C-alpha positions as CSV (number, residue, x, y, z in Angstrom):
1,M,-21.5,24.4,-44.3
2,S,-20.2,23.4,-47.7
3,G,-19.0,26.9,-48.4
4,I,-16.6,26.9,-45.4
5,P,-13.1,25.7,-46.4
6,L,-12.0,22.4,-44.7
7,M,-8.8,24.0,-43.3
8,N,-10.8,26.6,-41.6
9,L,-13.0,23.9,-39.9
10,L,-9.9,22.1,-38.8
11,A,-8.4,25.2,-37.4
12,E,-11.6,26.0,-35.5
13,F,-11.7,22.4,-34.1
14,E,-8.1,22.6,-33.0
15,E,-8.7,25.9,-31.3
16,E,-11.7,24.5,-29.4
17,E,-9.4,21.6,-28.1
18,R,-6.7,24.0,-26.8
19,A,-6.6,24.4,-23.1
20,L,-7.2,27.9,-21.9
21,A,-4.9,29.8,-19.6
22,M,-5.9,33.1,-18.0
23,V,-2.8,35.3,-17.4
24,L,-2.8,38.2,-14.9
25,D,0.2,40.6,-14.6
26,E,0.7,44.3,-14.7
27,D,3.8,44.2,-16.9
28,P,2.7,44.1,-20.6
29,D,6.1,42.7,-21.7
30,V,5.8,39.8,-19.3
31,V,2.2,39.1,-20.6
32,A,3.3,39.3,-24.2
33,V,6.2,36.8,-23.7
34,L,4.1,34.5,-21.7
35,S,1.3,34.5,-24.2
36,L,3.7,33.5,-27.0
37,Q,5.2,30.7,-24.9
38,L,1.8,29.3,-24.0
39,H,0.9,29.3,-27.7
40,V,4.0,27.3,-28.5
41,L,3.0,24.8,-25.8
42,G,-0.5,24.4,-27.3
43,L,-2.5,26.6,-24.9
44,E,-4.8,29.5,-25.7
45,S,-4.4,32.5,-23.4
46,R,-6.4,35.5,-22.3
47,C,-4.6,38.3,-20.6
48,Y,-5.7,40.6,-17.8
49,R,-4.1,43.5,-15.9
50,R,-6.8,43.7,-13.2
51,A,-7.9,40.9,-10.9
52,D,-11.6,41.9,-10.9
53,A,-11.7,41.5,-14.7
54,L,-10.3,38.0,-14.5
55,L,-12.7,37.0,-11.7
56,A,-15.7,38.4,-13.7
57,E,-14.9,36.1,-16.6
58,L,-13.7,33.0,-14.6
59,D,-17.0,31.0,-14.6
60,E,-17.7,31.8,-18.3
61,C,-14.3,30.9,-19.6
62,S,-13.7,27.9,-17.4
63,P,-9.9,27.9,-17.8
64,Q,-7.7,25.0,-17.0
65,L,-4.9,27.3,-15.8
66,V,-4.5,30.7,-14.1
67,I,-1.1,32.2,-14.2
68,M,-0.8,35.2,-11.9
69,G,1.6,37.7,-10.4
70,L,1.3,38.7,-6.8
71,E,1.8,42.4,-7.0
72,F,-1.1,44.2,-8.5
73,G,-3.2,46.6,-6.4
74,D,-6.4,45.6,-4.7
75,P,-7.0,42.7,-4.3
76,D,-3.4,41.6,-3.9
77,G,-2.3,38.2,-5.1
78,I,-2.9,36.3,-1.9
79,E,-6.4,37.7,-1.6
80,L,-7.0,36.7,-5.2
81,L,-6.2,33.1,-4.3
82,R,-8.9,33.2,-1.6
83,L,-11.3,34.6,-4.2
84,L,-10.5,31.9,-6.6
85,A,-11.1,29.3,-3.9
86,E,-14.5,31.0,-3.1
87,Q,-15.5,30.6,-6.7
88,R,-14.4,26.9,-6.5
89,F,-11.9,27.2,-9.2
90,A,-11.0,23.6,-10.2
91,G,-8.0,24.3,-12.5
92,W,-4.3,24.8,-11.8
93,V,-2.7,27.9,-10.5
94,L,0.9,29.0,-11.4
95,L,2.4,32.0,-9.6
96,L,4.8,34.4,-11.3
97,G,7.9,35.6,-9.5
98,G,9.0,39.2,-9.0
99,V,8.6,39.2,-5.3
100,E,10.8,37.9,-2.5
101,R,10.9,34.1,-2.6
102,K,9.5,33.8,0.9
103,I,6.4,35.7,-0.2
104,S,5.9,33.3,-3.2
105,R,6.2,30.3,-0.9
106,I,3.7,31.7,1.6
107,A,1.2,32.3,-1.3
108,E,1.7,28.8,-2.5
109,R,1.0,27.3,0.9
110,V,-2.1,29.5,1.3
111,G,-3.3,28.2,-2.1
112,H,-2.7,24.6,-1.1
113,T,-4.6,25.2,2.2
114,L,-7.5,26.7,0.4
115,G,-7.8,23.6,-1.8
116,L,-6.3,25.1,-5.0
117,Q,-4.1,23.0,-7.2
118,M,-0.8,24.9,-7.1
119,L,2.0,24.5,-9.7
120,G,4.6,26.5,-7.7
121,S,6.1,29.7,-8.9
122,L,7.9,30.7,-12.1
123,D,10.7,33.3,-12.0
124,K,10.8,36.2,-14.4
125,P,12.0,36.3,-17.1
126,M,10.2,33.1,-18.0
127,R,12.1,30.4,-19.9
128,L,10.1,28.1,-22.2
129,A,11.7,24.9,-20.9
130,E,10.9,25.8,-17.3
131,L,7.3,26.7,-18.2
132,R,6.9,23.4,-20.1
133,Q,8.2,21.5,-17.0
134,R,5.7,23.3,-14.7
135,L,2.8,22.5,-17.0
136,E,3.6,18.8,-17.3
137,R,0.7,17.9,-15.0
138,L,-1.8,19.9,-17.1
139,S,-3.6,17.8,-19.7
140,P,-5.1,20.1,-22.4
141,G,-8.9,19.6,-22.6
142,C,-9.0,17.8,-19.2
143,K,-9.8,19.6,-16.0
144,P,-8.3,18.4,-12.7
145,T,-10.8,17.3,-10.2
146,I,-10.9,18.6,-6.6
147,V,-12.7,16.6,-4.0
148,P,-14.6,19.0,-1.7
149,E,-13.4,18.9,1.9
150,D,-16.9,18.4,3.2
151,S,-17.4,15.3,1.0
152,P,-14.8,12.7,1.8
153,F,-14.0,10.3,-1.1
154,F,-13.7,7.3,1.3
155,S,-15.9,6.4,4.2
156,A,-14.8,5.0,7.5
157,D,-16.5,1.7,6.5
158,E,-14.4,1.4,3.3
159,L,-11.2,2.0,5.3
160,E,-12.2,-0.6,7.8
161,T,-12.9,-3.1,5.0
162,A,-9.5,-2.2,3.4
163,L,-7.8,-3.0,6.7
164,Q,-9.6,-6.3,7.1
165,R,-8.8,-7.3,3.6
166,R,-5.2,-6.2,4.0
167,E,-5.5,-4.0,0.9
168,L,-3.1,-1.5,2.6
169,T,0.3,-2.4,1.2
170,V,3.9,-1.0,1.7
171,H,6.2,0.6,-0.8
172,Y,9.8,1.7,0.1
173,Q,11.6,5.0,-0.4
174,P,15.3,4.2,-0.8
175,Q,17.8,6.1,1.3
176,F,21.4,6.5,0.2
177,E,24.6,7.2,2.3
178,L,26.4,10.2,0.9
179,A,29.9,9.1,2.0
180,S,29.7,5.9,-0.1
181,G,26.8,6.3,-2.4
182,R,25.4,3.0,-1.3
183,L,21.8,2.1,-0.6
184,S,21.8,2.1,3.2
185,G,18.1,2.0,4.2
186,V,14.5,2.4,3.2
187,E,11.5,4.3,4.5
188,A,8.3,2.3,4.6
189,L,5.4,4.2,3.0
190,V,1.8,2.9,3.1
191,R,-0.3,2.6,-0.1
192,W,-3.9,1.5,-0.6
193,A,-4.2,-1.1,-3.4
194,H,-7.8,-0.2,-4.1
195,P,-9.5,-3.0,-6.1
196,V,-11.3,-0.6,-8.4
197,I,-9.3,2.7,-8.4
198,G,-5.8,1.2,-8.1
199,L,-2.9,2.4,-6.0
200,I,-3.8,5.4,-3.8
201,G,-1.4,7.6,-1.9
202,P,-1.6,8.0,1.9
203,A,-2.8,11.7,1.8
204,S,-6.1,10.5,0.5
205,F,-7.0,8.2,3.4
206,L,-4.7,8.6,6.4
207,P,-6.5,11.7,7.7
208,M,-9.7,9.7,7.8
209,L,-8.4,6.9,10.0
210,T,-9.6,6.7,13.6
211,S,-7.1,6.3,16.5
212,A,-7.8,2.6,16.7
213,Q,-7.4,2.1,12.9
214,S,-4.2,4.1,13.0
215,R,-2.7,1.9,15.7
216,R,-3.7,-1.2,13.7
217,L,-2.2,0.3,10.5
218,T,1.1,1.0,12.4
219,C,1.2,-2.7,13.5
220,H,0.5,-3.9,10.0
221,V,3.2,-1.7,8.4
222,L,5.8,-2.8,10.9
223,E,4.9,-6.4,10.4
224,Q,5.0,-6.2,6.6
225,A,8.2,-4.1,6.5
226,L,10.0,-6.5,8.9
227,S,8.8,-9.4,6.8
228,D,10.1,-7.8,3.6
229,A,13.4,-6.9,5.3
230,Q,13.9,-10.5,6.4
231,R,13.5,-11.6,2.7
232,W,16.1,-9.0,1.6
233,R,18.4,-10.2,4.3
234,E,18.2,-13.8,3.0
235,Q,19.3,-12.3,-0.4
236,G,22.3,-10.6,1.2
237,V,20.7,-7.1,1.3
238,L,21.1,-5.5,4.8
239,L,19.3,-2.2,5.2
240,S,18.0,0.0,8.0
241,L,14.2,0.2,8.1
242,S,12.3,3.5,8.8
243,V,8.6,3.4,9.8
244,N,6.5,6.5,10.4
245,V,4.5,6.5,13.6
246,T,2.0,8.9,15.0
247,A,2.3,10.9,18.3
248,E,-0.2,8.5,19.9
249,D,1.8,5.5,18.7
250,L,5.0,7.0,20.3
251,M,3.2,7.7,23.5
252,A,1.6,4.3,23.8
253,S,3.2,2.2,26.5
254,Q,2.7,-1.0,24.6
255,L,4.9,0.2,21.6
256,P,8.2,-1.2,22.9
257,A,6.6,-4.6,23.6
258,L,5.0,-4.5,20.1
259,T,8.2,-3.8,18.4
260,R,10.1,-6.5,20.3
261,Q,7.4,-9.0,19.4
262,L,7.5,-8.1,15.7
263,A,11.3,-7.7,15.4
264,P,13.4,-10.9,15.8
265,A,16.9,-10.7,17.3
266,D,18.6,-10.6,14.0
267,S,16.3,-8.0,12.4
268,P,17.7,-4.9,10.8
269,L,18.0,-1.6,12.5
270,V,14.4,-0.2,12.9
271,V,14.0,3.6,13.0
272,L,10.7,5.0,14.1
273,E,10.0,8.4,12.6
274,I,7.9,11.0,14.3
275,T,7.3,14.6,13.1
276,E,9.1,17.3,14.9
277,T,6.1,19.0,16.4
278,A,4.5,15.7,17.6
279,A,7.8,14.4,19.0
280,M,8.0,17.4,21.3
281,D,4.5,17.5,22.7
282,D,5.2,15.5,25.9
283,E,8.9,15.7,26.8
284,L,8.8,13.3,29.8
285,L,6.6,10.6,28.3
286,G,8.2,10.9,24.9
287,S,11.7,10.6,26.3
288,E,10.6,7.6,28.4
289,I,9.2,5.7,25.4
290,A,12.1,6.7,23.2
291,A,14.5,5.4,25.8
292,R,12.7,2.1,26.1
293,L,12.7,1.7,22.3
294,H,16.5,2.4,22.3
295,L,17.0,-0.2,25.0
296,S,15.0,-2.6,22.7
297,G,17.4,-2.0,19.8
298,M,15.1,0.6,18.1
299,E,15.9,4.2,17.2
300,V,13.8,7.3,16.9
301,A,14.1,9.9,14.2
302,V,12.6,13.4,14.0
303,D,11.0,13.8,10.6
304,D,10.3,17.1,8.7
305,F,12.9,18.8,11.0
306,G,13.0,22.6,10.7
307,V,9.3,23.3,10.1
308,G,8.4,23.3,13.7
309,F,9.2,25.8,16.5
310,S,10.3,23.3,19.2
311,S,13.0,24.0,21.7
312,L,16.3,22.7,20.5
313,S,17.3,21.8,24.1
314,R,14.7,19.0,23.9
315,L,16.9,17.3,21.3
316,Q,19.5,16.9,24.1
317,M,17.0,15.3,26.3
318,L,15.4,12.9,23.8
319,P,17.5,9.9,22.6
320,I,17.2,10.9,18.9
321,S,19.3,9.1,16.4
322,E,18.4,10.9,13.2
323,L,17.2,14.3,12.0
324,K,15.4,14.4,8.6
325,I,15.6,17.9,7.1
326,D,12.2,18.9,5.6
327,R,12.0,18.8,1.8
328,S,10.9,22.5,1.7
329,F,14.5,23.5,2.5
330,I,16.1,21.1,0.0
331,R,13.9,22.1,-2.9
332,H,15.5,25.6,-3.3
333,L,18.9,24.8,-1.8
334,Q,20.9,26.0,-4.8
335,Q,18.9,29.2,-5.4
336,D,18.0,30.4,-1.9
337,S,20.8,31.4,0.5
338,Q,18.5,31.4,3.5
339,D,17.5,27.8,2.8
340,A,21.2,26.8,2.4
341,A,22.0,28.5,5.7
342,I,19.2,26.5,7.5
343,V,20.3,23.2,6.0
344,E,24.0,23.9,6.9
345,A,23.0,24.8,10.5
346,I,20.9,21.6,10.9
347,A,23.7,19.5,9.5
348,L,26.2,21.1,11.9
349,L,23.7,20.5,14.8
350,G,23.5,16.8,13.8
351,R,27.3,16.5,13.7
352,R,27.7,18.1,17.1
353,L,25.0,15.8,18.6
354,G,26.5,12.8,16.9
355,I,23.4,11.8,15.0
356,R,22.6,11.1,11.3
357,V,21.3,14.0,9.2
358,V,19.1,13.0,6.2
359,A,18.1,15.4,3.4
360,E,14.6,14.6,2.2
361,G,13.0,15.5,-1.1
362,V,16.2,15.5,-3.3
363,E,14.9,16.0,-6.8
364,E,18.0,17.5,-8.6
365,L,21.4,15.8,-8.1
366,D,23.3,19.0,-8.5
367,C,22.6,19.7,-4.8
368,L,24.5,16.6,-3.6
369,P,28.0,18.3,-3.5
370,T,26.5,21.1,-1.3
371,L,24.8,18.6,1.0
372,T,28.1,16.7,1.3
373,R,30.0,19.9,2.1
374,F,27.5,20.8,4.7
375,G,27.9,17.4,6.4
376,C,24.6,15.7,5.6
377,T,25.0,12.0,6.0
378,H,22.1,10.5,4.0
379,V,19.8,11.6,1.2
380,Q,16.5,10.4,-0.3
381,G,14.1,11.7,-2.9
382,F,12.6,11.3,-6.4
383,G,15.8,12.4,-8.0
384,L,17.5,9.3,-6.7
385,S,14.6,6.9,-6.7
386,R,10.8,6.9,-6.3
387,P,9.2,4.6,-3.8
388,V,9.3,1.1,-5.1
389,P,7.6,-2.3,-4.2
390,A,9.5,-4.6,-2.0
391,D,10.7,-7.0,-4.8
392,E,12.6,-4.1,-6.5
393,I,14.8,-3.3,-3.5
394,P,17.4,-6.1,-4.1
395,M,17.9,-5.0,-7.7
396,L,18.3,-1.4,-6.6
397,A,20.8,-2.5,-4.0
398,S,22.9,-4.3,-6.5
399,D,23.0,-1.3,-8.8
400,Q,23.6,1.4,-6.2
401,S,25.3,4.0,-8.3
402,P,22.9,6.9,-8.7
403,I,25.0,9.3,-6.7
404,R,28.5,7.8,-6.5
405,A,29.7,9.5,-9.7
406,R,28.3,12.9,-8.7
407,I,29.9,12.7,-5.3
408,A,33.3,11.7,-6.8
409,A,33.1,14.5,-9.4
410,S,32.4,17.1,-6.7
411,G,35.8,16.7,-5.2
412,V,34.4,17.5,-1.8
413,P,35.4,15.2,1.1
414,A,32.3,13.4,2.5
415,G,31.5,13.8,6.1
416,S,31.7,11.0,8.5
417,T,28.6,8.9,9.3
418,P,27.7,8.4,12.9
């Protein structure tokens, strides 16, 4: 041991600490550039030109990251995702571009469905800044953990206890009016304030709720959100309030009575959001409940619009006040002409029907002039503000300038707001 230089020992130690990325692509130039970029970012890389060679060494190498193209013989890239899932790969997966964007998105959705942790896709030629941004969630030396689908992290009893102890709390996603840039409303989002783990997002527990628990949770969120809105009102902050409801909630005949009971006469505008596919399941009953809610001073919004295959004529039958364009169309609005065409068509549809059109998932503000030109009326997303606790809303309302400057600089006249 004493004969080995100290610098060599340090170098070996540092090498052991570097996260490993396995790179699969047929183009040697792409592989060479990517290997250099990974080294600059502090990752070790092993490169492959055949999928079977990568799979053969997967368990032995235990990489934190697999970066892979989609076009390389048999198996193809999408089949490789299935094989990675079969081997219970617990790291991250980053796709390389080079194929039609639609194909990359399909592959990404397949990966998510299989339980893989997808980092999206990276266009060729790769830029170091973009690669660094994609790998922000990857912590060298620390593997992500995947909870097996057949072994739920939370039991039904734990969820019942959380409901009884009122550990399920509400945060608010701010929504801004494009025409003025002002904070115009909020969307109520449930969170679990777990006493041991901390704040837990809804995807980790909502699917495990029973129908009865889901109805109780809807009542709890409505009650909490209206209470918070009343406190904002006392501070001079008047905002619309959006609450997500399930298809069963919407179809329940007691929902209008419940909302009337919880919402006093001077309460803010309450918008009940239902996903597009669920909203269209039962046209007659759905339109009846939506009409009764409308008569009670409530409104109904169709969430994630554009991802379902419902009949557009049903929008004419239902008293819908708002369409929320799914974030998947907003994410690539500036790069994908097909996404832009879909967003423009939905915005035009909303204008013709006289209803609000909200763009969800806005992460980059450079898309705001385009959304304004298309005629979207409202926007929300992490690029404007992340969901915040109730006590932060008044401060956000008093400093409502995240998008005013960008709208003014665009020089594009804003559309009217129904």
